Structure formats: structure tokens, C-alpha cells
N, C-alpha and C positions, 0 to 999 in steps of 0.2 A: 649267568642266570642266577637270580636270588634264591636263597633257600629259606624256607619257613623255620622259625624258631618255635619250639613247642613250649607251652601248650598253645593250641590254636582254637579259633572259633570258626563257625561256618556261616556264610551269608548266602541266601537264595535270591537270585535276581528276580525283580518284580515285574519285568517286562513280560507281557502275556505270551509272546512268541518264544521266549527264551527259557525262563524258570531254572537256569543252571545253578547248582549248589557248588560253591567253591570255598576253600579254606583261606582264612586270614589269620595273621599272628595276633595273639592277645597282647594288648598294650598296657602300659603302666596306668595307674589311676589318674584320671583327669586329662589324658591325652587322647586325641582323635587322629585318624588317618584317612586319606582318600584312597579308595581302591577302584579298580576297573574290572568289570565282568570279563573273563577271558573268552567268553563265547560271543557276546554281542557288543561289548565296548561301553556299556552303561556305567556311569560313575556313581559311586556311593561313598558317604562319609560314615565311618563307624568308630566307636559305638555312638549311638544316639544319646546326646546329653539332654536330660529332661530339664525344662526351665522351671525352677521353683519360685520365681517371682510372682506367679499367679496367686499364691496363697498369702501374700503379704499385703 
């Protein structure tokens, strides 16, 4: 089993029937990772990268 590296962030599942809060490892700047809710299996990509192209 994998072990989380500190520091960590928390993600709350957005599925209305789940709403589980689970920890994810903090990533280096500019990197993203896909995680799966341990309760319902919903997939998430974090952190969300904001698109700055709208202001150009």
C-alpha cells in the first residue's frame, strides 16, 4: 500500500451521495495528479490549473 508524503491536501468528493473527505499528497509546482475517491470511486484531477488565456 502507498504511503502519503507530508505535507498533504484534502479533497472532498463532490458526489451528492458521498461527500467523503480524503487526503492527497501535495505536488510540486505545475504538476497534476489523478486521484480516486476511496469511498465511491469518482476520479478527480488536482490541483485545478486555472487557464490564464482568457485575459489575453
